[in-house]
MARMILO-216246 format. One line per 8 residues: number of its first residue (from 0); for each residue x, y, z of N, C-alpha, C. Coordinates in nm, 3 decimals. Each point is the difference from the previous one (the first is absolute). Example, Ala and Ser with C-alpha at 12.3 -4.5 7.8 and 13.67 -1.06 7.14 Angstrom:
// residues 2
0 = 1.319 -0.569 0.780 -0.089 0.119 0.000 0.090 0.120 0.000 ~ -0.035 0.105 -0.072 0.082 0.119 0.006 -0.077 0.109 0.073
// end
This chain:
// residues 92
0 = 4.143 -1.871 0.806 -0.093 0.007 -0.126 0.112 0.024 -0.120 ~ -0.117 -0.050 -0.105 0.024 0.003 -0.144 0.057 0.149 -0.052 ~ 0.075 -0.006 -0.111 -0.028 0.174 -0.079 -0.111 0.053 -0.053 ~ -0.070 -0.109 -0.070 -0.108 0.002 -0.036 -0.134 0.063 0.124 ~ 0.008 -0.065 0.123 -0.111 0.067 0.093 0.043 0.153 0.033 ~ 0.201 0.012 0.043 -0.004 0.123 0.033 -0.018 0.124 -0.140 ~ 0.003 -0.041 -0.118 -0.029 0.132 -0.097 -0.164 0.000 0.002 ~ -0.066 -0.120 0.019 -0.169 0.019 0.064 -0.018 0.107 0.111
8 = 0.078 -0.018 0.162 0.019 0.057 0.063 -0.008 0.131 -0.013 ~ 0.143 0.029 -0.095 0.024 0.119 -0.003 -0.115 0.114 -0.108 ~ -0.067 -0.114 -0.098 -0.056 0.068 -0.096 -0.151 0.045 0.108 ~ -0.019 -0.064 0.058 -0.116 0.043 0.102 0.013 0.099 0.063 ~ 0.121 0.007 0.077 0.009 0.135 0.080 0.008 0.114 -0.130 ~ 0.047 -0.034 -0.094 0.020 0.124 -0.100 -0.123 0.070 -0.046 ~ -0.080 -0.110 -0.024 -0.133 0.073 -0.016 -0.075 -0.012 0.089 ~ -0.012 -0.034 0.116 -0.052 0.096 0.114 0.056 0.116 0.032
16 = 0.142 0.078 -0.012 0.047 0.081 0.012 -0.072 0.104 -0.069 ~ 0.012 -0.053 -0.129 -0.059 0.098 -0.103 -0.132 0.052 -0.007 ~ -0.093 -0.114 0.075 -0.172 0.034 -0.012 -0.034 0.090 0.127 ~ 0.137 0.003 0.114 0.020 0.119 0.103 -0.010 0.103 0.040 ~ 0.108 -0.002 -0.114 0.092 0.129 -0.057 -0.122 0.101 -0.072 ~ -0.059 -0.078 -0.122 -0.115 0.018 -0.079 -0.150 0.060 0.120 ~ -0.028 -0.079 0.104 -0.111 0.032 0.051 0.052 0.167 0.078 ~ 0.128 -0.009 0.089 0.047 0.115 0.057 -0.002 0.099 -0.109
24 = 0.060 0.003 -0.115 0.045 0.122 -0.077 -0.130 0.011 -0.096 ~ -0.027 -0.086 -0.109 -0.042 0.038 -0.105 -0.159 -0.047 0.005 ~ -0.093 -0.071 0.092 -0.102 -0.032 0.012 -0.111 0.167 -0.011 ~ 0.057 0.054 0.076 -0.082 0.107 0.006 0.007 0.067 -0.121 ~ 0.087 0.047 -0.081 0.035 0.050 -0.122 -0.095 -0.054 -0.121 ~ 0.005 -0.147 0.011 -0.070 -0.037 -0.066 -0.156 0.028 -0.002 ~ -0.030 -0.052 0.128 -0.152 0.014 -0.005 -0.053 0.187 -0.007 ~ 0.100 0.064 0.013 -0.064 0.148 -0.049 0.046 0.008 -0.140
32 = 0.082 -0.069 -0.045 -0.004 0.012 -0.165 -0.139 -0.035 -0.034 ~ -0.025 -0.135 0.038 -0.108 -0.062 -0.034 -0.177 0.063 -0.014 ~ 0.019 0.097 0.145 -0.128 0.025 0.016 0.046 0.128 -0.054 ~ 0.070 0.100 -0.053 0.006 0.099 -0.101 -0.039 -0.021 -0.117 ~ 0.060 -0.119 -0.043 -0.025 -0.019 -0.134 -0.199 -0.076 -0.063 ~ -0.010 -0.056 0.126 -0.177 -0.022 -0.011 -0.086 0.137 -0.033 ~ 0.047 0.099 0.100 -0.045 0.134 0.060 0.004 0.030 -0.196 ~ 0.121 0.032 -0.033 0.009 0.055 -0.126 -0.084 -0.042 -0.117
40 = 0.021 -0.145 0.052 -0.081 -0.104 -0.128 -0.176 0.045 -0.003 ~ -0.002 -0.004 0.115 -0.164 0.049 0.024 -0.071 0.153 0.008 ~ 0.101 0.054 -0.023 0.009 0.144 -0.056 -0.016 0.064 -0.126 ~ 0.092 -0.118 -0.091 0.026 -0.010 -0.116 -0.147 -0.048 -0.079 ~ -0.089 -0.074 0.051 -0.113 -0.073 -0.044 -0.091 0.118 0.037 ~ -0.016 0.035 0.115 -0.112 0.102 0.032 0.015 0.131 -0.120 ~ 0.125 0.041 -0.045 0.024 0.101 -0.061 -0.057 -0.049 -0.189 ~ 0.081 -0.132 0.009 -0.104 -0.065 -0.159 -0.120 -0.057 -0.023
48 = -0.025 -0.057 0.120 -0.140 -0.098 -0.011 -0.101 0.113 0.125 ~ 0.044 0.100 -0.002 -0.102 0.034 0.140 -0.133 0.038 -0.065 ~ -0.040 -0.028 -0.127 -0.143 0.024 -0.005 -0.043 -0.142 0.008 ~ 0.036 -0.081 0.036 -0.066 -0.134 0.087 -0.083 0.070 0.099 ~ 0.069 0.091 0.106 -0.083 0.055 0.134 -0.061 0.088 -0.025 ~ 0.004 0.087 -0.085 -0.028 0.116 -0.053 0.095 0.114 0.029 ~ 0.119 -0.026 -0.051 0.061 0.129 0.004 0.070 0.000 -0.148 ~ -0.071 0.094 -0.064 0.058 -0.004 -0.153 0.141 0.092 -0.014
56 = 0.109 -0.060 -0.026 0.124 0.092 0.010 0.069 0.028 -0.156 ~ 0.019 -0.127 -0.015 0.028 -0.029 -0.114 -0.099 -0.046 -0.106 ~ 0.006 0.052 -0.137 -0.083 -0.040 -0.138 -0.002 -0.132 0.011 ~ -0.150 -0.064 -0.037 -0.030 -0.138 -0.005 0.100 -0.066 -0.104 ~ 0.086 0.076 -0.075 0.102 -0.099 -0.136 0.102 -0.013 0.040 ~ 0.079 0.065 0.099 0.081 -0.053 0.061 -0.009 -0.101 0.111 ~ -0.127 -0.009 0.076 -0.011 -0.062 0.105 0.029 -0.153 -0.088 ~ -0.155 -0.029 -0.108 0.001 -0.102 -0.090 0.175 -0.049 -0.030
64 = 0.060 0.080 -0.040 0.152 -0.027 -0.062 0.061 -0.042 0.127 ~ -0.024 0.011 0.122 0.084 -0.029 0.099 -0.064 -0.181 0.098 ~ -0.132 -0.041 -0.064 -0.103 -0.044 0.063 0.053 -0.151 0.008 ~ 0.086 -0.065 -0.097 0.064 -0.104 0.021 0.088 -0.042 0.067 ~ 0.084 0.079 0.058 0.126 0.033 0.102 -0.105 0.021 0.147 ~ -0.135 0.034 -0.019 -0.015 0.019 0.124 -0.093 -0.109 0.016 ~ -0.095 -0.055 -0.045 -0.067 -0.101 0.007 0.034 -0.092 0.166 ~ 0.108 -0.063 0.000 0.015 -0.081 0.112 -0.032 0.071 0.116
72 = 0.068 0.083 0.034 -0.007 0.102 0.158 -0.152 0.081 0.015 ~ -0.086 0.002 -0.102 -0.087 0.085 0.019 -0.116 -0.037 0.144 ~ -0.025 -0.160 -0.010 -0.063 -0.034 0.124 0.041 0.060 0.138 ~ 0.128 -0.002 0.022 0.100 0.015 0.133 0.014 0.145 -0.022 ~ -0.011 0.070 -0.067 -0.013 0.153 -0.016 -0.132 0.024 0.045 ~ -0.109 -0.031 -0.063 -0.133 0.024 0.030 -0.040 -0.004 0.165 ~ 0.082 -0.125 0.017 -0.042 -0.038 0.193 0.076 0.122 0.082 ~ 0.123 -0.009 -0.064 0.070 0.146 0.071 -0.053 0.135 0.036
80 = -0.032 0.050 -0.101 -0.068 0.091 -0.051 -0.140 0.021 0.065 ~ -0.015 -0.104 0.016 -0.146 0.040 0.033 0.003 -0.067 0.164 ~ 0.052 -0.016 0.095 0.042 -0.049 0.117 -0.024 0.116 0.055 ~ -0.052 -0.001 0.156 -0.035 0.078 0.120 0.145 0.039 0.051 ~ -0.021 0.090 -0.008 0.181 0.044 0.075 -0.041 0.109 0.124 ~ 0.066 -0.014 0.086 0.046 0.067 0.182 0.100 0.067 0.010 ~ 0.046 0.048 0.102 0.072 0.065 0.077 0.136 -0.106 -0.019 ~ 0.001 -0.132 0.037 0.054 -0.067 0.025 0.090 -0.076 -0.130
88 = -0.069 0.051 -0.102 0.062 -0.093 -0.101 0.107 0.142 -0.078 ~ -0.036 0.106 0.027 0.109 0.077 -0.024 0.128 -0.021 0.064 ~ -0.025 -0.038 0.155 0.147 -0.012 0.086 0.060 -0.098 -0.060 ~ -0.065 -0.115 -0.059 0.091 -0.117 -0.043 0.079 -0.008 -0.089
// end
C-alpha cells in the first residue's frame, strides 16, 4: 500500500468512528433539542399569531410587527395546531 492509500484508509476509519460515537452519544440529544425547539417555536407563534385560530392573546399591533418573521412558518404551524391528536401522540 502506498502512503496515500494508508492515509485514505485511516481517514475513512476516523470518519466512521466519529459517526459511530455521534450515533451512540449525541443523536438522541440532538433529536430532543430539535423537538424542543420546534415546540417552543410553535408556542411562540401561538402566542403572537393566535388570532389566526381565534385565540386572541396579544393585541394586533404587536402581532403585525412580528408578522414578517413568522410568515414562512404559518402554514406548517396551522397544520400542526389543527391536526387531530390522540393518546399515542402524547406518548411519542
